[in-house]
N, C-alpha and C positions, 0 to 999 in steps of 0.2 A: 504494499499499499504506500502511496505517496506520503511524504513528510509535510503535510499541510496542517496548519493550526485552525481549529474551529472552537468557538465559544459554546458553552452548554446551551445557551438560548438559541444559537444558530442550529445546533444539532437537533434540538426539540422542534424546530420549525420545518425540518425536512421529513418527507414521507418515506416510510420504510417499505420496500418492495422485495418480494421473494422471487428470485430469478428462476427457481426450479418450477414454480407454478404460475408465475406471472401475476400473482395477486398482490393487491395493496393490503398491507397489514396495519397501517395506521401511523400515528406519530409517537415518538418516544415519550413515555410517561416519566421514567426515572432512569438513573444509571447506577450500577454497582461499581464502586471505585475502590481499588487497593490504595489506601492512603500511605502505606509504608513505601511502596514502589512507584507511586504516582502514575497509575495506569488504570484504564477502564477494564473491568472484568466482563461485564455484560450490560446489555440494554434491556429495559423492561417496557413492554407495550401493553396497553389495556386490551383484553380480549373483547371481541365484538358481541359475544353471546351475553344475554341478560339472564340473571338467575332470579328465581322467585324469592329466595331468602336473603338477598342483598350481598351475597358473597361476590367479590370482584375477582375474576380469574385474570391472572397476569401471564403473558407470554414472555419468557426469559430467553434471550438470544445471546449466546456467548460471543464475546468480541472477535474471537477467531472466525466466526461465521460471516463477519462483515467483509464484503469483497471490495466494495468501491463506495466512496463518498463523493457525490457529484455536487452540482450547484444547488439543486433543490430536492434531491432524493438520495437515499441510502440503499444500496443493493446488498442483499444478504443471500446466503445459501440456506434455504429453510429446511433442509433435511435434518431431522433429529431435534426439532423444537421441543422445549420443555415447558409445560404449563404448571404453574404453582398456584395454590389457593392462598389468597391474601384476605384478611378480614378488614 
């Protein structure tokens, strides 16, 4: 990946697209960051499915799955996505 600098606000305004299916996954909700090594571990996206009991499912994408950051989109390899339950 190229060595470009992006602000968190800039990353959150980019749409995430899965190149394996061609689907739009949404916008970044949060980031998991390793504060000791100053690097991003994964990006968190809200799941589009709505639950009856108010649980928000989050799609966690490891940073290693990010293939390209463009001007207005982030391209990821969506094989092996992990869905975590968040309250």
